[in-house]
All heavy atoms as an XYZ file, in Angstrom:
763
protein
N       0.852     -1.170     -0.001
C      -0.001     -0.001      0.000
C       0.901      1.238      0.000
O       1.985      1.221      0.569
C      -0.918      0.025      1.206
C      -1.889     -1.132      1.326
S      -3.116     -1.223      0.029
C      -4.157      0.135      0.425
N       0.375      2.278     -0.610
C       1.120      3.533     -0.696
C       0.170      4.700     -0.453
O      -0.936      4.732     -0.989
C       1.742      3.647     -2.078
C       2.535      4.928     -2.269
C       3.128      5.023     -3.656
N       4.125      3.973     -3.828
C       4.387      3.384     -4.988
N       3.739      3.715     -6.071
N       5.317      2.458     -5.052
N       0.624      5.660      0.344
C      -0.124      6.890      0.588
C       0.673      8.040     -0.038
O       1.841      8.231      0.312
C      -0.312      7.125      2.082
N       0.043      8.774     -0.965
C       0.738      9.862     -1.641
C      -0.100     11.138     -1.624
O      -1.328     11.097     -1.588
C       1.064      9.512     -3.105
O      -0.159      9.239     -3.789
C       1.986      8.322     -3.205
N       0.608     12.262     -1.657
C      -0.043     13.563     -1.743
C       0.882     14.478     -2.541
O       2.085     14.553     -2.254
C      -0.284     14.138     -0.345
C      -1.097     15.419     -0.367
S      -1.510     16.007      1.287
C       0.014     16.788      1.747
N       0.317     15.119     -3.537
C       1.093     16.030     -4.386
C       2.371     15.386     -4.911
O       3.426     16.001     -4.943
C       1.424     17.322     -3.645
C       0.181     18.092     -3.255
O      -0.870     17.962     -3.870
N       0.288     18.897     -2.222
N       2.269     14.113     -5.285
C       3.392     13.401     -5.872
C       4.429     12.888     -4.890
O       5.416     12.282     -5.298
N       4.236     13.094     -3.620
C       5.197     12.634     -2.608
C       4.618     11.455     -1.841
O       3.428     11.436     -1.500
C       5.525     13.757     -1.616
C       6.183     14.975     -2.226
C       7.593     14.715     -2.791
N       8.523     14.187     -1.822
C       9.331     14.922     -1.071
N       9.323     16.232     -1.165
N      10.145     14.337     -0.209
N       5.466     10.493     -1.554
C       5.049      9.309     -0.798
C       5.107      9.636      0.700
O       6.167      9.963      1.227
C       5.946      8.098     -1.118
C       5.570      6.906     -0.246
C       5.844      7.740     -2.599
N       3.947      9.548      1.354
C       3.877      9.785      2.796
C       4.079      8.495      3.588
O       4.523      8.525      4.732
C       2.536     10.409      3.169
C       2.236     11.776      2.547
C       0.858     12.256      2.958
C       3.288     12.790      2.945
N       3.724      7.365      2.964
C       3.913      6.059      3.609
C       3.846      4.982      2.538
O       3.129      5.127      1.544
C       2.842      5.813      4.665
N       4.579      3.903      2.774
C       4.538      2.769      1.851
C       4.886      1.502      2.611
O       5.877      1.464      3.345
C       5.517      2.987      0.699
C       5.407      1.952     -0.381
C       6.153      2.340     -1.641
O       7.052      3.213     -1.574
O       5.823      1.784     -2.697
N       4.034      0.480      2.466
C       4.232     -0.783      3.176
C       3.548     -1.904      2.407
O       2.563     -1.665      1.697
C       3.651     -0.697      4.588
N       4.042     -3.129      2.549
C       3.340     -4.265      1.952
C       1.919     -4.357      2.525
O       1.698     -4.015      3.693
C       4.180     -5.476      2.385
C       5.538     -4.917      2.713
C       5.275     -3.529      3.235
N       0.995     -4.805      1.704
C      -0.410     -4.908      2.134
C      -0.560     -5.649      3.451
O      -1.353     -5.251      4.302
C      -1.247     -5.624      1.070
C      -1.451     -4.803     -0.183
O      -0.901     -3.685     -0.275
O      -2.151     -5.284     -1.082
N       0.201     -6.732      3.625
C       0.030     -7.558      4.820
C       0.604     -6.922      6.089
O       0.433     -7.450      7.176
C       0.605     -8.952      4.606
C       2.121     -8.978      4.382
O       2.727     -7.899      4.167
O       2.686    -10.080      4.415
N       1.253     -5.759      5.955
C       1.761     -5.049      7.129
C       0.860     -3.884      7.533
O       1.070     -3.264      8.576
C       3.186     -4.549      6.883
C       4.192     -5.679      6.769
C       5.609     -5.186      6.553
O       5.882     -3.979      6.763
O       6.452     -6.014      6.166
N      -0.129     -3.561      6.700
C      -1.073     -2.494      7.038
C      -2.262     -3.108      7.769
O      -2.477     -4.313      7.742
C      -1.551     -1.743      5.787
O      -2.244     -2.645      4.930
C      -0.378     -1.106      5.038
N      -3.032     -2.248      8.418
C      -4.221     -2.691      9.150
C      -5.407     -1.843      8.698
O      -5.302     -0.614      8.666
C      -4.029     -2.534     10.676
C      -2.817     -3.332     11.157
C      -5.288     -2.960     11.421
C      -2.447     -3.061     12.610
N      -6.504     -2.486      8.358
C      -7.726     -1.767      7.977
C      -8.615     -1.634      9.209
O      -8.952     -2.632      9.852
C      -8.459     -2.501      6.878
N      -8.970     -0.386      9.539
C      -9.860     -0.114     10.665
C     -10.891      0.901     10.198
O     -10.525      2.006      9.773
C      -9.087      0.450     11.881
C      -7.965     -0.489     12.316
C     -10.054      0.710     13.042
C      -7.045      0.096     13.384
N     -12.141      0.538     10.264
C     -13.246      1.431      9.914
C     -13.051      2.082      8.538
O     -13.306      3.272      8.355
C     -13.433      2.512     10.978
C     -13.804      1.966     12.324
C     -14.054      3.051     13.364
O     -13.284      4.026     13.432
O     -15.043      2.908     14.106
N     -12.584      1.318      7.569
C     -12.431      1.823      6.211
C     -11.166      2.619      5.959
O     -10.943      3.110      4.858
N     -10.311      2.753      6.960
C      -9.043      3.459      6.807
C      -7.889      2.470      6.837
O      -7.924      1.488      7.579
C      -8.842      4.472      7.937
C      -9.867      5.569      7.896
O      -9.976      6.291      6.909
N     -10.650      5.698      8.955
N      -6.862      2.746      6.049
C      -5.655      1.929      6.037
C      -4.651      2.560      6.987
O      -4.298      3.731      6.839
C      -5.059      1.839      4.618
C      -3.747      1.079      4.638
C      -6.046      1.195      3.659
N      -4.194      1.793      7.966
C      -3.197      2.242      8.927
C      -1.843      1.632      8.558
O      -1.726      0.418      8.415
C      -3.590      1.827     10.348
C      -4.681      2.672     10.953
C      -6.004      2.555     10.534
C      -4.391      3.601     11.949
C      -7.007      3.335     11.084
C      -5.392      4.390     12.511
C      -6.689      4.245     12.072
O      -7.686      5.020     12.635
N      -0.842      2.502      8.412
C       0.501      2.097      8.030
C       1.382      1.945      9.264
O       1.304      2.768     10.182
C       1.124      3.156      7.114
C       0.513      3.210      5.748
C      -0.662      3.902      5.516
C       1.126      2.573      4.675
C      -1.239      3.965      4.259
C       0.575      2.619      3.405
C      -0.608      3.316      3.194
N       2.264      0.937      9.279
C       3.167      0.796     10.427
C       4.086      2.012     10.546
O       4.443      2.631      9.529
C       3.967     -0.471     10.113
C       3.656     -0.859      8.726
C       2.476     -0.075      8.256
N       4.460      2.371     11.766
C       5.254      3.584     11.977
C       6.530      3.644     11.132
O       6.883      4.706     10.623
C       5.599      3.541     13.466
C       4.594      2.635     14.078
C       4.163      1.678     13.021
N       7.197      2.533     10.951
C       8.439      2.511     10.197
C       8.282      2.724      8.706
O       9.267      2.960      8.007
N       7.055      2.679      8.212
C       6.806      2.850      6.776
C       6.426      4.284      6.416
O       6.234      4.603      5.243
C       5.687      1.906      6.324
O       4.433      2.334      6.827
N       6.327      5.140      7.409
C       5.866      6.515      7.222
C       7.061      7.451      6.991
O       8.086      7.328      7.650
C       5.052      6.976      8.454
C       4.627      8.423      8.328
C       3.838      6.074      8.651
N       6.905      8.378      6.053
C       7.937      9.376      5.783
C       7.781     10.506      6.796
O       7.148     11.533      6.531
C       7.817      9.901      4.331
O       7.760      8.794      3.444
C       8.996     10.788      3.974
N       8.353     10.315      7.965
C       8.171     11.254      9.076
C       8.743     12.637      8.789
O       8.293     13.620      9.380
C       8.767     10.679     10.358
C       8.002      9.498     10.868
N       6.818      9.609     11.552
C       8.245      8.170     10.757
C       6.367      8.404     11.856
N       7.206      7.514     11.390
N       9.688     12.734      7.865
C      10.275     14.036      7.529
C       9.238     14.977      6.909
O       9.405     16.195      6.949
C      11.447     13.858      6.571
N       8.153     14.422      6.361
C       7.106     15.244      5.743
C       5.965     15.573      6.708
O       5.082     16.360      6.384
C       6.537     14.539      4.508
C       7.522     14.270      3.378
C       6.846     13.467      2.268
C       8.089     15.572      2.839
N       5.976     14.957      7.895
C       4.884     15.134      8.853
C       5.380     15.806     10.124
O       6.514     15.595     10.551
C       4.268     13.785      9.209
C       3.677     12.971      8.062
C       3.173     11.633      8.586
C       2.566     13.730      7.374
N       4.513     16.592     10.729
C       4.802     17.179     12.029
C       3.552     17.067     12.897
O       2.429     17.103     12.397
C       5.233     18.640     11.896
O       4.230     19.390     11.251
N       3.760     16.915     14.194
C       2.624     16.760     15.104
C       1.756     18.004     15.099
O       2.244     19.125     15.120
C       3.109     16.457     16.518
C       3.700     15.078     16.658
C       4.027     14.711     18.089
O       3.782     15.525     19.010
O       4.531     13.599     18.299
N       0.457     17.773     15.083
C      -0.544     18.839     15.136
C      -1.004     19.001     16.581
O      -0.901     18.073     17.380
C      -1.727     18.439     14.243
O      -2.852     19.233     14.511
N      -1.533     20.170     16.886
C      -2.101     20.405     18.222
C      -3.578     20.007     18.309
O      -4.191     20.164     19.359
C      -1.972     21.885     18.586
C      -0.534     22.295     18.817
O       0.271     21.445     19.234
O      -0.207     23.471     18.583
N      -4.141     19.503     17.215
C      -5.554     19.146     17.203
C      -5.828     17.984     18.157
O      -5.259     16.907     17.993
C      -6.013     18.763     15.782
O      -5.785     19.873     14.918
C      -7.482     18.371     15.752
N      -6.682     18.193     19.152
C      -6.997     17.106     20.084
C      -8.160     16.266     19.569
O      -9.061     16.763     18.903
C      -7.409     17.856     21.348
C      -8.031     19.115     20.832
C      -7.290     19.459     19.557
N      -8.111     14.971     19.856
C      -9.242     14.100     19.539
C      -9.169     12.869     20.423
O      -8.083     12.321     20.669
C      -9.246     13.680     18.068
C     -10.453     12.814     17.737
C     -11.723     13.358     17.656
C     -10.310     11.455     17.564
C     -12.830     12.566     17.389
C     -11.413     10.651     17.287
C     -12.669     11.210     17.208
O     -13.762     10.428     16.951
N     -10.333     12.432     20.880
C     -10.431     11.205     21.668
C     -11.532     10.351     21.079
O     -12.684     10.796     20.992
C     -10.736     11.516     23.147
C     -10.737     10.292     24.009
C      -9.558      9.807     24.550
C     -11.915      9.609     24.252
C      -9.559      8.663     25.336
C     -11.931      8.466     25.034
C     -10.747      7.996     25.573
N     -11.192      9.174     20.631
C     -12.179      8.225     20.104
C     -12.672      7.379     21.281
O     -11.858      6.859     22.044
C     -11.521      7.331     19.055
S     -12.590      5.985     18.487
N     -13.993      7.229     21.430
C     -14.515      6.482     22.572
C     -14.023      5.037     22.659
O     -13.917      4.494     23.746
C     -16.032      6.512     22.374
C     -16.282      7.629     21.429
C     -15.050      7.808     20.615
N     -13.703      4.416     21.525
C     -13.266      3.024     21.626
C     -11.781      2.815     21.322
O     -11.202      1.799     21.714
C     -14.149      2.100     20.783
C     -13.964      2.154     19.297
C     -14.558      3.008     18.423
C     -13.148      1.281     18.509
N     -14.151      2.739     17.143
C     -13.294      1.664     17.159
C     -12.315      0.201     18.797
C     -12.641      1.036     16.119
C     -11.657     -0.431     17.759
C     -11.829     -0.016     16.440
N     -11.116      3.779     20.673
C      -9.683      3.623     20.383
C      -8.802      4.432     21.333
O      -7.658      4.088     21.552
C      -9.376      4.032     18.934
C      -9.947      3.048     17.907
C      -9.545      3.378     16.491
C     -10.199      4.556     15.934
N     -11.338      4.536     15.133
N      -9.304      5.540     21.856
C      -8.532      6.347     22.794
C      -8.058      7.657     22.197
O      -8.593      8.138     21.199
N      -7.008      8.231     22.791
C      -6.470      9.527     22.372
C      -5.676      9.363     21.086
O      -4.853      8.474     20.948
C      -5.560     10.090     23.456
C      -5.066     11.508     23.153
C      -3.988     11.972     24.117
N      -2.796     11.128     24.089
C      -1.841     11.214     23.158
N      -1.933     12.078     22.173
N      -0.792     10.426     23.214
N      -5.911     10.281     20.152
C      -5.178     10.243     18.891
C      -4.177     11.389     18.825
O      -4.259     12.361     19.576
C      -6.134     10.334     17.696
O      -6.734     11.609     17.646
N      -3.252     11.239     17.903
C      -2.286     12.286     17.574
C      -2.464     12.619     16.098
O      -2.348     11.725     15.263
C      -0.849     11.813     17.829
C       0.216     12.792     17.351
C       0.145     14.115     18.085
O       0.296     14.162     19.301
N      -0.112     15.200     17.367
N      -2.782     13.862     15.804
C      -2.897     14.284     14.403
C      -1.564     14.811     13.898
O      -0.711     15.223     14.689
C      -3.985     15.355     14.252
C      -5.346     14.757     14.059
C      -6.129     14.406     15.145
C      -5.843     14.521     12.788
C      -7.380     13.839     14.975
C      -7.091     13.965     12.607
C      -7.847     13.622     13.708
O      -9.075     13.052     13.528
N      -1.402     14.800     12.565
C      -0.179     15.269     11.924
C      -0.511     16.201     10.765
O      -1.483     15.982     10.039
C       0.633     14.097     11.359
C       1.098     13.130     12.403
C       0.338     12.012     12.710
C       2.281     13.327     13.091
C       0.738     11.110     13.675
C       2.698     12.437     14.066
C       1.928     11.325     14.361
N       0.318     17.237     10.605
C       0.264     18.116      9.441
C       1.337     17.628      8.461
O       2.356     17.071      8.881
C       0.583     19.559      9.828
C      -0.376     20.109     10.874
O      -1.542     19.688     10.909
O       0.064     20.988     11.652
N       1.108     17.833      7.169
C       2.108     17.482      6.154
C       2.639     18.757      5.518
O       1.881     19.697      5.266
C       1.501     16.591      5.080
N       3.933     18.783      5.276
C       4.550     19.893      4.567
C       5.272     19.329      3.355
O       6.189     18.519      3.494
C       5.534     20.675      5.459
O       4.827     21.133      6.620
C       6.114     21.859      4.707
N       4.808     19.759      2.173
C       5.407     19.327      0.915
C       5.777     20.584      0.147
O       4.907     21.365     -0.235
C       4.444     18.426      0.118
C       4.141     17.175      0.938
C       5.037     18.078     -1.233
C       3.130     16.247      0.323
N       7.076     20.767     -0.020
C       7.538     22.015     -0.615
C       7.196     23.159      0.318
O       7.501     23.109      1.498
N       6.501     24.164     -0.213
C       6.109     25.288      0.628
C       4.641     25.228      1.028
O       4.090     26.189      1.543
C       6.423     26.617     -0.069
C       5.683     26.784     -1.387
O       5.032     25.823     -1.833
O       5.770     27.877     -1.976
N       3.999     24.079      0.778
C       2.582     23.927      1.109
C       2.409     23.038      2.338
O       2.964     21.948      2.408
C       1.828     23.317     -0.070
C       0.348     23.202      0.191
C      -0.396     22.662     -1.005
C      -1.871     22.571     -0.671
N      -2.651     22.018     -1.752
N       1.634     23.549      3.303
C       1.326     22.771      4.498
C      -0.160     22.413      4.487
O      -1.006     23.259      4.208
C       1.644     23.572      5.749
C       1.467     22.740      7.019
C       1.907     23.514      8.199
N       0.733     23.679      9.057
C       0.766     24.236     10.236
N       1.879     24.713     10.704
N      -0.325     24.334     10.951
N      -0.453     21.161      4.815
C      -1.829     20.695      4.916
C      -2.042     20.237      6.360
O      -1.344     19.337      6.844
C      -2.124     19.548      3.927
C      -3.575     19.099      4.051
C      -1.806     19.966      2.507
N      -2.990     20.869      7.030
C      -3.251     20.557      8.427
C      -4.010     19.240      8.591
O      -4.889     18.909      7.778
C      -4.064     21.673      9.081
C      -3.303     22.982      9.173
O      -2.055     22.956      9.198
O      -3.959     24.044      9.218
N      -3.670     18.530      9.648
C      -4.405     17.332     10.087
C      -4.623     16.316      8.968
O      -5.711     15.769      8.807
C      -5.736     17.738     10.722
C      -5.541     18.622     11.932
O      -4.477     18.532     12.585
O      -6.442     19.430     12.230
N      -3.586     16.037      8.219
C      -3.672     15.130      7.077
C      -3.553     13.661      7.494
O      -3.895     12.770      6.726
C      -2.602     15.517      6.029
C      -1.214     15.114      6.472
C      -2.931     14.979      4.672
N      -3.108     13.420      8.708
C      -2.924     12.044      9.177
C      -3.182     11.980     10.673
O      -3.181     12.998     11.360
C      -1.501     11.573      8.870
N      -3.390     10.754     11.157
C      -3.577     10.576     12.593
C      -3.083      9.194     13.003
O      -2.914      8.300     12.181
C      -5.033     10.761     13.002
C      -5.955      9.690     12.486
C      -6.308      8.527     13.126
C      -6.615      9.666     11.224
N      -7.156      7.793     12.332
C      -7.353      8.471     11.164
C      -6.651     10.536     10.139
C      -8.121      8.119     10.053
C      -7.418     10.186      9.037
C      -8.140      8.998      9.001
N      -2.860      9.079     14.300
C      -2.343      7.845     14.876
C      -2.892      7.713     16.293
O      -3.314      8.702     16.887
C      -0.815      7.933     14.909
O      -0.254      6.827     15.555
N      -2.864      6.504     16.801
C      -3.212      6.251     18.197
C      -1.942      5.729     18.875
O      -1.622      4.549     18.769
C      -4.370      5.252     18.311
C      -5.655      5.839     17.787
C      -6.014      5.700     16.461
C      -6.471      6.581     18.623
C      -7.175      6.286     15.968
C      -7.637      7.172     18.146
C      -7.974      7.009     16.818
O      -9.122      7.598     16.335
N      -1.185      6.619     19.537
C       0.090      6.200     20.142
C      -0.086      5.102     21.195
O       0.743      4.207     21.294
C       0.637      7.471     20.778
C      -0.127      8.596     20.167
C      -1.429      8.041     19.717
N      -1.153      5.193     21.980
C      -1.429      4.221     23.039
C      -2.917      3.865     23.024
O      -3.679      4.328     23.884
C      -1.057      4.809     24.402
C       0.423      5.136     24.498
O       1.231      4.212     24.336
O       0.754      6.321     24.711
N      -3.346      3.051     22.033
C      -4.778      2.733     21.963
C      -5.246      1.975     23.202
O      -4.451      1.318     23.885
C      -4.891      1.866     20.712
C      -3.526      1.372     20.420
C      -2.572      2.352     21.020
N      -6.521      2.105     23.465
C      -7.117      1.396     24.595
C      -6.989     -0.113     24.380
O      -7.067     -0.610     23.246
C      -8.584      1.787     24.732
C      -8.859      3.270     24.991
C     -10.352      3.569     24.931
C      -8.275      3.697     26.329
N      -6.795     -0.840     25.466
C      -6.620     -2.295     25.376
C      -7.809     -2.960     24.678
O      -7.635     -3.880     23.881
C      -6.412     -2.875     26.769
N      -8.998     -2.476     24.959
C     -10.186     -3.039     24.317
C     -10.165     -2.857     22.810
O     -10.645     -3.707     22.062
N      -9.597     -1.756     22.348
C      -9.510     -1.495     20.901
C      -8.564     -2.485     20.238
O      -8.838     -2.986     19.150
C      -9.042     -0.069     20.645
N      -7.447     -2.767     20.902
C      -6.508     -3.745     20.352
C      -7.191     -5.102     20.249
O      -7.034     -5.805     19.256
C      -5.226     -3.811     21.213
C      -4.474     -2.478     21.090
C      -4.348     -4.983     20.806
C      -3.322     -2.316     22.052
N      -8.003     -5.430     21.231
C      -8.758     -6.681     21.194
C      -9.753     -6.714     20.049
O      -9.885     -7.720     19.345
N     -10.452     -5.608     19.810
C     -11.433     -5.539     18.723
C     -10.738     -5.655     17.372
O     -11.198     -6.389     16.489
C     -12.240     -4.224     18.810
C     -13.164     -4.252     20.029
C     -13.045     -3.992     17.531
C     -13.794     -2.906     20.354
N      -9.636     -4.956     17.197
C      -8.909     -4.975     15.920
C      -8.205     -6.309     15.711
O      -8.041     -6.771     14.581
C      -7.914     -3.791     15.851
C      -7.001     -3.880     14.656
C      -8.693     -2.473     15.828
N      -7.776     -6.928     16.798
C      -7.122     -8.226     16.698
C      -5.612     -8.151     16.642
O      -4.944     -9.173     16.537
N      -5.065     -6.953     16.692
C      -3.623     -6.780     16.772
C      -3.318     -5.369     17.259
O      -4.152     -4.476     17.179
C      -2.939     -7.074     15.445
C      -3.285     -6.115     14.326
C      -2.697     -6.569     12.999
O      -3.378     -7.220     12.223
N      -1.446     -6.239     12.744
N      -2.103     -5.211     17.757
C      -1.692     -3.922     18.300
C      -1.431     -2.946     17.153
O      -0.632     -3.223     16.262
C      -0.424     -4.112     19.128
C      -0.015     -2.872     19.893
O      -0.665     -1.808     19.726
O       0.964     -2.954     20.649
N      -2.112     -1.815     17.160
C      -1.932     -0.800     16.118
C      -1.345      0.488     16.700
O      -1.457      1.565     16.116
C      -3.240     -0.529     15.363
C      -4.384     -0.061     16.217
C      -4.685      1.280     16.331
C      -5.163     -0.977     16.913
C      -5.738      1.724     17.109
C      -6.230     -0.552     17.697
C      -6.510      0.799     17.793
N      -0.648      0.375     17.818
C      -0.002      1.527     18.449
C       0.946      2.211     17.465
O       1.821      1.572     16.887
C       0.806      1.095     19.672
O      -0.009      0.499     20.636
N       0.743      3.511     17.277
C       1.628      4.281     16.422
C       1.397      4.140     14.932
O       2.033      4.837     14.140
N       0.516      3.262     14.515
C       0.200      3.137     13.082
C      -0.465      4.427     12.621
O      -1.168      5.080     13.393
C      -0.726      1.955     12.836
C      -0.026      0.619     12.732
C       0.774      0.134     13.756
C      -0.176     -0.168     11.596
C       1.409     -1.089     13.664
C       0.455     -1.399     11.492
C       1.250     -1.845     12.530
O       1.879     -3.060     12.423
N      -0.262      4.807     11.365
C      -0.723      6.098     10.859
C      -1.715      5.902      9.721
O      -1.460      5.141      8.791
C       0.477      6.947     10.374
C       0.009      8.270      9.792
C       1.454      7.191     11.529
N      -2.856      6.609      9.806
C      -3.861      6.629      8.741
C      -3.924      8.036      8.164
O      -3.480      9.001      8.802
C      -5.226      6.224      9.294
N      -4.483      8.155      6.955
C      -4.472      9.432      6.249
C      -5.881      9.882      5.878
O      -6.771      9.072      5.634
C      -3.609      9.315      4.993
C      -2.165      9.068      5.320
C      -1.668      7.788      5.432
C      -1.310     10.128      5.565
C      -0.343      7.548      5.767
C       0.018      9.920      5.901
C       0.503      8.619      5.994
N      -6.054     11.192      5.812
C      -7.340     11.804      5.467
C      -7.673     11.567      3.998
O      -6.798     11.194      3.210
C      -7.307     13.297      5.771
O      -6.442     13.938      4.860
N      -8.936     11.822      3.609
C      -9.341     11.613      2.202
C      -8.532     12.406      1.189
O      -8.497     12.025      0.030
C     -10.816     12.035      2.209
C     -11.271     11.807      3.608
C     -10.074     12.160      4.466
N      -7.861     13.468      1.563
C      -7.053     14.231      0.620
C      -5.775     13.533      0.203
O      -5.069     13.987     -0.698
N      -5.472     12.419      0.839
C      -4.276     11.634      0.520
C      -4.727     10.412     -0.269
O      -5.666      9.725      0.126
C      -3.541     11.201      1.818
C      -2.378     10.293      1.510
C      -3.091     12.430      2.591
N      -4.052     10.137     -1.377
C      -4.379      8.965     -2.201
C      -3.734      7.733     -1.579
O      -2.512      7.677     -1.423
C      -3.891      9.164     -3.621
N      -4.559      6.763     -1.208
C      -4.058      5.499     -0.684
C      -4.410      4.426     -1.696
O      -5.580      4.245     -2.040
C      -4.675      5.186      0.699
C      -4.214      3.821      1.190
C      -4.309      6.267      1.709
N      -3.379      3.726     -2.176
C      -3.593      2.709     -3.219
C      -2.590      1.580     -3.060
O      -1.617      1.695     -2.333
C      -3.447      3.350     -4.605
O      -2.148      3.895     -4.753
N      -2.864      0.512     -3.776
C      -1.919     -0.600     -3.780
C      -0.700     -0.192     -4.586
O      -0.839      0.331     -5.684
C      -2.573     -1.841     -4.354
C      -3.584     -2.399     -3.357
C      -3.927     -3.848     -3.662
N      -4.422     -4.530     -2.502
C      -5.561     -4.284     -1.885
N      -6.349     -3.322     -2.329
N      -5.932     -4.965     -0.829
N       0.462     -0.405     -3.988
C       1.751      0.012     -4.466
C       2.093     -0.142     -5.880
O       2.966      0.303     -6.437
């Protein structure tokens, strides 16, 4: 799977290393191009997954706010529902193209 925006790869991982949750593809932390992302101050708490961390993307001189999110420490019940630990995995907003590599 590959996540791209404005021609830049934000994340890339084999399909079997990503996790699908509620229609979103979550990429493992090591597959994300962290140099293009910075932590956002946007707060969010999901009732079943827990506290999230949003990220802004900067590509060239253009910044896009809250383009990605992650659950650094998901609730234990959420890990049970998903069936595997998705701590730190990153998903992307609809403005990012996510496709098979």
